N, C-alpha and C positions, 0 to 999 in steps of 0.2 A: 471437566474442562473449566478453566478459569481464564477470563479475559481481563487484562489489566494494562495500564500505561507502562511503557518500557521504563526501566530503572537502571541506574548505574550498575554496570557489570553485565547487562544484557547485550552490550555491543558485540561481544564475541559470538554469542549464539546468533545474533542478527546477521553478522557478516557471513556465517556459515549458511544461513537460509538465503541470503542475497546471492551467494554463489550457486545455491541450488536453483534459484529462479533463473539465473544466467544460463545454467546448464539446460534447464527446461526450455528456454527461449533460443536454444542453439547458439549461444554466445558465451561459451565457457571461458574465454580469455578476455572478456570485456570489463570485468570488475577490477577497478583500480582503487576502490575505497578500502580503508583499513579500519580495524576496531578503534584505533586512536582518533582518526578523523571523524568517524561516526559518533564517538563519544563527545567530541567537541561540538559537532553539529547538533546533536540531540540535546545534550545536557548543559553545555556552556553557552553556546551562541543562540540556541533556539531556532535554528534554521528550519527544523522539521520536528515532527512529533511521531511517536510510534505506539501502536497497541500490539500486544503479544497475546497469543493463546498458549496456555500451558496445560499439559496433561501430566499428572504425577510429577510436577515441578520441572518438566522438560518443555522448553519452548518449541512448539510444533508449527506455528504460523505467526505471521506478522502483517501489519498494515502500516506503511509509512506515508505520512501526509503532511501538508503544510497549508497555510493560508495564502490564497492568491487573491487577485483583485480584478473585477470586471468594471471597466469604466461605465458600462451600461447598467449593471446590476448591483455593484458593491462587492463586499467581501464574500469569498467563496472558499470551499475546501477543495484542494487538489489532492487526489489519491495517487501518489506516485507508484506504489506497488502494494499488492496484496498477494500473499503466497502462503500455501499450505503444503507441508511435506506430503509427498505422494502417498505414504502409508496411512495418512490421516485424512485424506480427501473423502468426500461423499459422506461425511459425518455431520455436516452442517456448520463446521467451524468457520468457513469462509463467509457463510451467510450471517452468522453471529457477528463477525468482525465488521462486515459491510453495514449491517443494521446499527451497530454501535456508532459507526461513522455518520450515518444519517442522523442519529440522535445528537451527536456532537454538533452537526450543522444546525439543527433546529435549536439546540440550547444556546448556541453562539449567535443566532440570528443571521446566519449565512444565507445567501440567496440561492445557491446551487452547489452541487458537487460535480467535479469533473474528473475524468480519468481517460486512459487509452486502453485499448485491447487489440491484440494482434489479430489480423483477419483470419488466421488459421486456427485460432484457439476457440473451437466450437463449443466446448463445455462452458467456458467463460461467457461467450456471446449468448448462449441460451440462458445462463444464469441472469445476466443483465437484462435480457428481454423479459424474463419472468418478473423482474423488478420494475417493469415498465420504463426502463431507461431509454432515452433517445440515443441511438448509435448513429452518429452523423458522419457520413462518408464524404461530405462536401468540403471539409477543411483539410488542407494539407499541413503536415507537421513541418515546422522550421526549426533548425538547430545549428548552433555554432559551437565548436569545441575550442577550449583554451588550455 
């Protein structure tokens, strides 16, 4: 397994994995993103960054993240999505990606890392609890679509 930063050309495999994540989350028709838009956002505009996990040159997992900002704490890393193909789960790939993100936070001097997890995703919840993560049920999610 190889973990690396996403590079130009990975946007096609990433979109396939993003669709796999949408299917897993029971939202198969929710993905409007395209390889072209993802390419712009990752490599031209820098709106987000991505790590990918490869096995035998095939991308089997990803983590997409960006810098957010806490008025109380300063710069933070927001993990938008972390996804591992079903057939590659339970091999430690997700943990390696997550730990690499923790290292990025520390290297950049970020004050925290934030993410969301669906309340029915027990394997992910158990994983985050194993990492001693605070899973806060107090905050409600707000969202506007444009």
